[in-house]
C-alpha positions in Angstrom: -174.8 -149.9 -31.6 -171.4 -149.7 -30.0 -170.3 -146.4 -28.5 -167.2 -144.9 -26.8 -164.9 -147.3 -28.5 -161.2 -147.1 -27.7 -158.4 -149.1 -29.2 -154.7 -150.1 -28.8 -152.6 -151.0 -31.8 -150.7 -154.1 -30.8 -153.4 -156.6 -29.9 -156.1 -154.3 -31.2 -157.6 -154.0 -27.7 -160.9 -152.3 -28.2 -163.3 -151.1 -25.5 -166.9 -151.2 -26.8 -170.2 -150.4 -25.1 -173.3 -152.1 -26.5 -176.6 -150.4 -25.8 -178.5 -153.6 -26.5 -177.9 -157.4 -26.1 -175.7 -158.9 -28.8 -175.4 -162.6 -29.9 -171.8 -163.8 -30.3 -170.2 -166.8 -31.9 -167.3 -168.9 -30.8 -166.5 -170.9 -27.7 -168.1 -168.9 -24.9 -168.6 -169.2 -21.1 -171.7 -170.9 -20.1 -174.7 -168.6 -20.3 -172.8 -166.0 -22.4 -173.9 -166.8 -25.9 -175.6 -163.4 -25.8 -173.8 -160.4 -24.2 -176.1 -158.2 -22.2 -175.9 -154.4 -22.9 -172.7 -153.1 -21.3 -169.0 -152.5 -21.8 -166.6 -155.1 -23.1 -163.0 -155.5 -24.3 -162.1 -157.1 -27.6 -158.6 -158.4 -28.2 -156.6 -160.4 -30.7 -155.2 -163.5 -29.0 -153.4 -165.0 -31.9 -152.9 -164.3 -35.6 -152.2 -166.5 -38.6 -152.0 -165.4 -42.2 -155.6 -166.5 -43.0 -157.3 -166.4 -39.6 -157.3 -164.7 -36.2 -158.5 -165.7 -32.7 -160.5 -163.0 -31.0 -161.3 -162.8 -27.3 -164.0 -160.9 -25.5 -163.5 -159.8 -21.9 -165.4 -157.9 -19.3 -164.6 -154.2 -18.8 -161.9 -154.9 -16.1 -160.4 -157.7 -18.2 -160.8 -160.1 -15.3 -163.1 -162.5 -17.0 -163.1 -164.0 -20.5 -166.5 -164.4 -22.1 -165.6 -165.9 -25.4 -162.9 -167.1 -27.8 -163.9 -166.6 -31.4 -162.5 -167.7 -34.8 -162.4 -164.9 -37.4 -160.9 -164.3 -40.8 -159.6 -161.0 -42.3 -162.2 -159.2 -44.3 -161.2 -156.2 -46.5 -163.1 -153.0 -47.0 -162.3 -150.2 -49.4 -162.4 -147.3 -47.0 -160.9 -147.2 -43.5 -162.6 -145.2 -40.7 -161.1 -143.3 -37.8 -163.4 -145.2 -35.4 -164.1 -148.8 -34.5 -166.9 -150.3 -36.6 -169.0 -153.3 -35.5 -171.4 -154.8 -38.0 -174.3 -157.0 -37.1 -176.7 -159.4 -38.8 -180.2 -158.1 -38.3 -182.6 -160.3 -36.6 -186.4 -160.5 -36.1 -188.0 -158.0 -33.7 -187.2 -158.9 -30.1 -184.2 -161.0 -30.9 -180.6 -159.8 -30.3 -178.6 -158.8 -33.3 -175.8 -161.2 -34.1 -172.2 -159.9 -34.2 -170.8 -160.2 -37.7 -167.6 -158.2 -38.0 -165.2 -156.0 -36.2 -163.2 -153.3 -38.0 -160.3 -151.6 -36.2 -159.8 -147.8 -36.6 -157.6 -146.8 -39.5 -157.4 -150.2 -41.1 -158.9 -151.4 -44.3 -159.6 -154.8 -43.0 -161.2 -156.4 -39.9 -162.4 -159.6 -38.4 -165.3 -161.5 -40.0 -166.6 -163.8 -37.3 -167.2 -167.6 -37.9 -170.3 -169.2 -36.4 -171.1 -172.9 -35.6 -172.9 -174.4 -38.6 -176.3 -174.7 -36.9 -176.3 -171.0 -36.0 -174.9 -170.0 -39.4 -177.8 -171.7 -41.2 -180.3 -170.0 -39.0 -178.7 -166.6 -39.4 -178.3 -167.0 -43.2 -182.0 -167.7 -43.5 -183.2 -165.0 -41.2 -180.9 -162.3 -42.6 -180.9 -163.5 -46.2 -177.1 -163.1 -46.4 -174.3 -165.7 -46.5 -172.7 -166.5 -43.1 -169.3 -168.0 -42.3 -169.2 -171.3 -40.4 -167.0 -174.2 -39.5 -168.3 -177.7 -40.0 -166.2 -179.0 -37.2 -168.2 -179.7 -34.0 -166.5 -177.6 -31.4 -167.7 -177.1 -27.8 -169.9 -174.0 -27.7 -170.1 -173.5 -24.0 -167.3 -174.2 -21.5 -166.8 -173.5 -17.9 -163.6 -171.6 -18.4 -162.7 -170.1 -21.9 -159.1 -170.5 -23.1 -156.6 -168.0 -21.9 -153.6 -168.8 -24.1 -153.1 -169.5 -27.8 -151.8 -173.0 -27.0 -154.8 -174.5 -25.2 -156.6 -177.3 -27.1 -159.8 -175.3 -27.9 -157.7 -172.5 -29.5 -155.6 -175.0 -31.4 -158.8 -176.6 -32.8 -160.1 -173.2 -33.8 -156.9 -172.5 -35.7 -157.1 -175.8 -37.5 -160.9 -175.8 -38.3 -161.9 -175.5 -41.9 -164.0 -172.4 -42.7 -166.9 -172.3 -45.2 -169.9 -170.1 -46.0 -173.5 -170.9 -46.3 -176.1 -169.2 -48.4 -179.7 -168.5 -47.2 -180.8 -171.4 -49.4 -178.6 -173.7 -47.4 -176.0 -174.2 -50.1 -172.3 -174.0 -49.3 -170.2 -171.5 -51.1 -166.5 -170.8 -51.0 -165.4 -168.2 -48.5 -164.0 -166.0 -51.3 -167.6 -165.3 -52.4 -168.4 -163.8 -49.0 -165.2 -162.3 -47.7 -162.5 -160.3 -49.6 -159.0 -161.1 -48.2 -156.6 -158.1 -47.6 -153.8 -157.6 -50.1 -150.7 -159.5 -49.1 -148.8 -156.2 -48.7 -151.1 -155.1 -46.0 -150.9 -158.4 -44.1 -147.1 -158.4 -44.2 -147.0 -154.9 -42.9 -149.3 -155.7 -39.9 -147.4 -156.4 -36.7 -150.0 -159.0 -35.6 -149.4 -161.3 -38.5 -145.8 -160.5 -39.6 -144.1 -163.1 -37.4 -146.3 -166.1 -38.2 -146.4 -165.2 -41.9 -142.6 -165.0 -42.0 -142.4 -168.3 -40.2 -144.9 -170.0 -42.6 -143.2 -168.5 -45.6 -139.8 -169.5 -44.5 -141.0 -173.0 -43.8 -142.6 -173.3 -47.3 -139.5 -172.0 -49.0 -137.0 -173.9 -46.8 -138.5 -177.3 -47.2 -138.1 -177.5 -51.0 -134.7 -175.9 -50.8 -133.5 -178.5 -48.4 -134.8 -181.3 -50.5 -133.3 -180.0 -53.7 -129.8 -179.8 -52.3 -129.4 -183.6 -52.1 -129.7 -184.3 -55.8 -127.3 -181.5 -56.5 -124.7 -182.9 -54.0 -125.1 -186.4 -55.5 -124.7 -185.0 -59.0 -121.5 -183.2 -58.0 -120.2 -186.3 -56.4 -120.8 -188.4 -59.5 -119.2 -185.8 -61.6 -116.1 -185.7 -59.4 -115.9 -189.5 -59.5 -116.2 -189.6 -63.3 -113.6 -186.9 -63.5 -111.2 -188.9 -61.3 -111.7 -192.1 -63.3 -111.1 -190.2 -66.5 -107.9 -188.6 -65.2 -106.7 -192.0 -64.0 -107.4 -193.6 -67.4 -105.5 -190.8 -69.2 -102.5 -191.2 -66.8 -102.3 -195.0 -67.6 -102.1 -194.3 -71.3 -98.9 -192.3 -70.9 
């Protein structure tokens, strides 16, 4: 269980101490697929309206252990402390990190595993697990530091699915409840990209629809001119 968790509002920096080893998903540094018991820092690197990129650092924030894809997951009641949830494993195996809920928020980060691990976790825990079918590198010598590096860009583009313990795919909506739009818009981490995306979606049709209108006005003006000329000739 995590203890002594502290948090910052902007990037949701959270200091967590695990008392036992914890398996993590995502693109991680070689040999760090399981975090030993100890203190770590979780941060949001980048936010989109439907997904977030989470990073895990050492206590001093001098080393990045993992870059993880997550999607917002809603809960009915917020807590005043950080909450980490885990997928229980067989005795002797490390628990797998499932979600991270920030203090005072009704929604948190549901982590996405590679497909092979998601299948194994779903069977062992008898619960659906999120995964991406895209084959991404699991271990790297140096995890990404910015939101614009190729590995992070791939995470932001990767499709997300969920798998049942039976091995059947299900839509993500059956596993995760997205936050209400009003809460996402009010969140400082997602406001800018959401506004940009919304503006783009609105602007493109508006730009396209102006051309027929201008053409129609031009035709009407031409017809009006021809009509006036014809009327003038009759006098």
